[in-house]
N, C-alpha and C positions, 0 to 999 in steps of 0.2 A: 543839515536842515535846508528846507526849500526857501524859507523866508529870509534867513540871515546867513552870511558867510563868515565863519570864524577866521580870525587872522592867523590862527595856527596853521591853517592849510594853505595859506598863500605862498607862492614861490618866493625864494629868497630875493630875487631881483626886484620883485614888486615891493617886498618889505623894505629893502634897503633904499630904493628910490623914494618910497613914501616917508621913510625915516629922515632921509636927507631933506625932503621938502617941508615936512611938518614938524620934525623933531630934532633939527640940527642943534638946537639948544633948548633944554627944558625951560619952560616959561615959569618965572617966579609967580607965586600965587599972591596977587595984589590984594585979594580979599581974604587973606589968611585970618583976620580977626573977625570975619563974619561967619555965618553958618555955612559949613561945607556941605554941598548937596550930596545926597546918597546916590548910589548907583541907579536906583529905581527912578530918580529924578533926571538922570542923564540917559536919554534914549539911544545915544550912539554907542553905549557900552553894554555889552551882553552881560546879563546877571550871572553871577558865579554860584552854581548849585551843584556841589560835588555829590556824586553818587557813591554807592557802596564799593565799587571797584576803585574809585579814587581813594576812599578811606583805607582800603586794604593796601593799596600801593604806597600810601603815605606811611602806613604802619610798618611796611617792609623797610622803608628808609629809617624809621625811628629805631627799629631793632638793630640794624647794623651800626647806627650811631651810638647806641647804648653799648654795644660790644666794643667799639673802638675806644670809647671813654673808659670803660672798665679796664681794658688792657693797658691803656696809657698810664694808669695810676696804680694798678694792683701790684706791680712788681716792687714798688718803692719800699714798702715795709718788709718785704720778703728777702731783699738783697743781703742783709747780714747773715741770715740763715743759709742762703744759697752759697755765699762766700765761704762759710764754715764747712759745709758739706762737700763743696767742690774744690776746696783748697785755693780759692782765688784771692787776689790782693784787693785792697781797698780801691785802687785805681781801676782794676778790671770791673769791679762791682759798679763803680761810678759810671763808667762808659756803657755798661750794659743797661743801666737805667736811663742814660742820656741819649743813646743812639736812636731810640724810637722817636723822641721829640725832634731831633735834628733832621732825620730823613723825612719825617712827616711834614715838617715845615718846608723844606727845600723843594720837595716834589709836588706840592699842591698846585702852584701855577702851571707846571708842566702838564700834569694830568688833566687839569681844568682846560688848558689850551687844546690838548689832544681830543677832549670830548667834543669840542666844536667841530673837529675834523672827522673823527672816527665814530662819533655818536656817544650819547651819555651811557646807555646800557652796556655796550662793550667795555667801556672804561670802568664801570662799576664792577662788572664780572672780573676784569683784570685785577682790580684792587682787592676783591674778595679772594681771588686765587693767590695773590702775593701774601695776603694776610694768613690764609690757610697754610701755605708753605712755611712761612715764618713761625707759626704756632706749632706745627708738627716738629720742625727741626729744633726749636727751643725746648719742647717737651721731652725730646729724646737726647738732648745734649748732656755730655759728661764733663765739659770744661767751659770756661767763660769765653774762649775764642769763638766757639760754635754759637753760644748764646748771643754774643755781640753781633755776629753775622745775621743770626735769625731775627734779632730785634730790629736790625736795620731794615731787613726785608719787610718785617711787620710794619715798620714805620712808613714805608712807601705805600703799602696797602692802606694803612690807617689814614694817612694824609689824603689819599684818593677818596676814601669813604667820607671823610669830613667835608672836603670841598665839593664833591659831586652831589652829595645829598642837598646841600644848600643851593647849588646851581639848578638841580632838578626841581626844587620847590619854586625857584624863580621861573622856570619854564611852565610849571603846572598852575600857579596861582596868580591872579591879577594883583597889581601893586597895592591896591586899597586893602585887599584881604590878606596880604602876605604876612603882616606882622604876627597874627595869632598862630600861623603855621610855623613861622621861624621860631617863635617863642616855644612851641612844643618841641622842636628839635633841640633848642637850647636847654629845655627842661630835661630831656633825655641825657644830654651831655653832663648837666649838673648832677643828675642822679648817678650816672656812671662814675663821675669824678669822686663823689662821696663814697659810693659803694665799693670802688676799686680797692682802696687800701684795706677796708674791712674784709673783703673777699680774699685778697692776697695774704693778709695776715692770718686769717682763719685757715686757709689751705696750708700755708707754710708751717704753722704751729701744730695743727691737728691732723692733717692728712699728708700731703706732699706738695712741695713747691711746684712740681710738674703739672699739677691740676690747674694752676694759674693759666697755663697755655691750653690744656686739654679742654677746659670749659668753653673756649672760643668755638669749638667745632659745632655744637648744637646751634649757636647763634648764626654761624655761617650757613649751615644747612637750611634752617628755617628762613633766614633772610634771602638766600639764593632762590629757594622755591617760590616764595611770595613775589619776589621781583620778577621772576620768569612768568608767573601766571597773571600778575595784576599790573605791573608797571609797563604799560604799553605806550610808547612814545612815538610821535611822528619823526621821520628822519628822511632826508633826501639822499638817496644812494648814489654812489659813483664808484669807479674802479679803485682798487687798492693802490695802484701806482699813482693815480691822480691825487689820492689822499696823501701819499708820502711826499709828493712834490709840494704840497701846501704847508708841510711842517717847516717851521723856522729852526733849522738844525743849528745854524751858527748862534742864534739867540739862545737856544736851549743849552748849548755847551757853555757859552759865556755865563749864563745865569746859574746853572748848576755848579760850575767851577768856582765862580766868584762868591756865591752865597754860602756854599759849603766852606770855602776857605776863610770866610769872614766869621761864620758862626763857631767853627771848631776852636780857634784860639780864644774866642770870647768864653767858650765853655770851659776850656782847660786853664784859663788864666787864674792864677792864685790857687789852683788845685794841683795840677800836674807840673806847671811851670809858673814862675813869678810873672807878674804883669809887665815888668820892665825887661823881661828876657826877649832876646831876638826871636826865639821860637814862638812867642806870642805876638810881638809887634810886627815882624816882617810879613807873615801871611795875612795879617789883618789889614795892613796898609796896601799890600799888593792887590788883595781881593777887593778892597774899597775902590781902587782905581779900575779894576775889572768891572765893577758894577756901574761905574760912570760910562765906560765904553759900551756896556750892555744897553744903557738907557739911550745913548746916542744912536746905537744900531737900531733899536726899536723905533725911534722917532724918525730917522732919516733914511734907513737902508731897507729894513725888512718889509717885503711886500705884504705878508700876513703875519704881523708880529705876535710873539708869545704873549706879551702884555700890551694892551692898548693904552698908550700914554694919554689918550683923550679923556680917560676917566679921572685923571688928576687935574685937568684944566678947568677947574670950577672951584670957586672959593669954598663953597659948602662941602664938596667932596674932599678937598685937600685938608681942611681942618678936621673933618670927621675921620679921615684915615690916620691923621696924627693922634686923635683921641683913641682910635682903635688900638694903635701900638701901646699907648699909655695904659689902656684898659687891660691889655694882655700882660703888661709888666706888673701892674698892681695885683691882678687876679692870681698870677702864678707865684708872686712873692708871698701873698697871704697863704696860698695852698701849701707852699713849701716850708716857710719859716714859722708860721703859727703852730703847726703840730710840734715843731722842735721846742717851742716855748713850753708846751704842755709836757713833753717828755723830759727836757733838761731841768726846768724850773719846778714844775709840779710833780714830777716823778711818775707820770702816766706811762702805761705800756703803749706800743705803737697802735694797737687796736683802740684803746681808750682815747688816744690822741685823735684818731679819726672820728670817733664819736663826739669828742669835744668840738670838732669843727662844725657840727650840725647847725648851731645858731648862725654861722656864716654861710654855709653852703645850702642848707634847706630853705633859706629865704630867697635864694637866687631863682629857682624854678617857678614858685608862685608869683614872684614879682614880674618875671619875664612874661609869663602867660597872661597875667592881668593887664599889663601894659600893651602887649601885642593885640589883645582884644580891644582895648580902649582906642588904640590907633586906628584899627579897622573900623570902629564905630564912628569916630569923630573925623577921621581923615586928616588929623593933625599929629605932628610928631615932635615939634620943637620943645613943647612943654616936657616931654619925656627925657629928651637929651639934657635939658637944663636941670630938671629935678633929680635925674640920675647922678649927674656930676656934683650937685650940691650934697646929696646924701653920701656919695662915695668920699668926697673931701672930708665931710664931717665924720664919717665912719672911720677913715684912716686916722684922723686926728684923735678919735676916741681910743684907738689901740695904743697910742703913746702913753695912756694912763695905766697900762698893764704893769704891775709890780710883782715882786716875788711873793707877796702876801695877799694878792688880789683874791677875793673869795669867789666861789663858784657862781653865785648869783650875779656878782659884778661882771665877771668876764663873759657870762652869757649875754647880758644886756649890752655890753660894750661891742659885741660882735654883730648884733642884729642889724644895725644901721648900715654898715658896710656891705652886708649881704644884699639888702634891699637895693642899694644904689647900683652895685655891679649887675644885679639881675635886671633892673630896669633898662640898663644900657645895652644889653644883648639885642633885643628886637629894635630898640630905638635907633641905634647906630646902623644896623643892617638896612632898615627902611630909609634912613637919611641918605646913605650912599647910593641907593637905587633910585630914590626920588630925584636926586641931582644928576643922574645919568640919562642919556638919551635911550630910547627903547632898544636900539641896536646894541647898546653896551651893557644891558642889564646883567647878563650872565658874567661878563668880564668884570664888572664892578663887584659882583658877589664873590668872584674868585679872589680878587685883590683883597677884599675885606677879610676873607677867611685866612689868606696868607699872612697879612699884616698882624692879625690877632695872634696867630701862631708864632710869628716873628717876635712879637712883644713878649709872649710867654717864654720863649727861649732865652732872650736876653734878661728877662726879669730876675731869674735865679742868679745870673752872673752879676747883675748890678747889686742885688742883695748881698752876694758873697763878698764883693769888694768892700761894701759898707761895714759888714760884720767883721771882716778881718782887721780893718783899720781901727774900728772903735773897740773891739775886743782887746787888741794888743795894747791900745792906749790905756784902757781901764785896768788891765792886769798889771801894768807897770806901776800902778799906784798902790798895789798891795805887796809888801815885802815877801809874804809867803809864796806869791805866785809870779813875781817879777822875772825869775830865771826861766820860767816856763812860758812866758808871754808869747814868744814867737811860735813855739810848738802848738800851744793850745788854740791860738787864733787862726790856724790854717784852715780848719774845716769845721763848720758849724755842726754838721751831722755827726762827725767822728767824736766831737767833744761831748756829745750826749752820753755816750757809754763811759767816758772818763768820769763825768760827774756822778753817774749812777754807781760807779764802782768805788767811789770814795766813801769812807765812813762819815757819819754825821759829825760835823764840827766846824771850826772857823774856816778852814780851807774850802770845804764844800759850799758853805754859805757865801763866801766871797766869789766863788766861781758862778754860783747861781745869780748873784747880784750883777756880776760882770756880763753874764749872758743876757739877762733882761735889759741891761743898759745898751748893749750892742744892738739888740733887736729894736730898741726904742728909736735908734737913729734910722733904721730901715723904715719904720712907720713914719718918721718925720719926712724922709725923702719921698715916700709914697703919697703923703699928704700934699707936699709941694707939687708933685707931678699931677695929682688930681686937680689941684687949683689951677695949674697951667691949662689942663684940658677944659676946665670950667670957663676960663677966660676965652679960650679958643672957640668954645661952643657959642659964644655971643655972636660970632660971624655966620652962624647957620641961618640960611634963608628958607622960607617956606615955599615948597613946590606942591602943586596939586597931585593927589594920589589917584584920582579917577582917570585912569588910562586903560585903553583896550589892551588885552594881553597879546603881544606880538612876539612870536617865537617860531623857529623852524622845528623845534623838538618838543612841542607841547603834548599834553596828555590826551590819549585817545579814549574817550568815554563811550563805551558800547551801550547803546540804548535800544530797546525794543521798538519795532516799527510803529506800534500803536502809540507809544509815548511820543515819538517824533511827530506823528500826524496830529496828535493832540496839541502839541506845542505850536506847530506850524499852521494848523488849520487846513481846510481843503484847498487844493491847488486851483488857481484861477485860470480861466481860459480866456483867450483874447476874442473879442467880438469879430 
């Protein structure tokens, strides 16, 4: 435009110097209790009016997010069928399901960091290629070793898709408007998470488990074409060797090695090896020390760090990142253990268990979208953080009331509150972390938010597993009929489902169902306590203004016709 200069086109040196001068620390909104001015009332901020190209570009991101969510959860209900057909063990099936989540979590900060150097679109293409390779290899696999490798490759691609879509939204949308667009992405993830088990179970039972992976190909094709045609981003080019020199290779090795070494024993603890085994404790402790070294390297040594520690040096950001981990723990504990309640205690099939999750999961997307739009309209976000954690705490507490004889109407209403709470928190926490960061750190803050949410999800199942094993064993020991089986039955919550279903109706089965419900009750108790901790932490959230100009080196390039540009800018002025 002739009249205004978009900050997206400014050179990085100008942006950085401007950020240092005006944005070295986000200013707390002292008038947070007063009316927040709209963008139209602030002449320094260009109005955000997305065109049809922007809408199609955003749609391409939504499509690949839906694909990643479907694939992350679709294999869970199909694993028993796959294990039977391929002759795999329970441990092999376990790792085939877990490997995606592990690699997806670990590689998110790395791929996000690479996108700052090599560009967003090339990294999105790389993620799609990895996802494609993993899908094809898994679909053609004839043993679990190949599936494990394929799922690990898919996880890297899926992690890239998850973090890069959120980073690109940060590049494309001003902070004030970002909530409703983030909530749309969260909505696609929620739909995919709900639909994944239904899709996987349907394919495995009625067609072939291989279609769980073949179905990804149309999504990849449509998404890649739309991204190529419509996702046009600004990017400052440089030589490939110059880009390679900017990569924090030492930090990357430290991070990947330490994070992987920390998460793997957490994942296999209590499943493959006991928690007090040296195979669990040694790698966990060594990797924890490695993460400390990584943080020191990022803070004091790395010239262009993999993770900017500056995003943590703010009270609001720090407590919100803590809440993000807790949110991930709670969300994945519910998604993993609640279906097991329906299968083991209520006798539902895997597909029916997925449908029974609808009250919990189908409230997430509407709540996220409504709150994202409300934040964009009001310019306030603290109310969403507080109300989200109040509802989540209350919702987790309601799950404690689940019994063996809970009626359908009762468990439907017991699940609604928690779904609303976790849904509200998706856009609320995303906006809070970005509002508390300086403009130069927006994409980095988004990347950390995505990683910590995934990190919480990864350890959520492990925390639930520890609680289940301890409480299940303690409860079984109180029943003479089951005492001698206490150690065996308490090892694996998912494996126990089939044991319960195979037993004839009678006292032993009823005692197992009661023990199962009791063990799950303690998981809900711990989740309630964690949600309460997050609610208390959220009290330290400060209000920052959301009306900021969009400053990014990789913003969206909206092509407009020359007549439209002239109409906006008006006739050019000539000097006298």
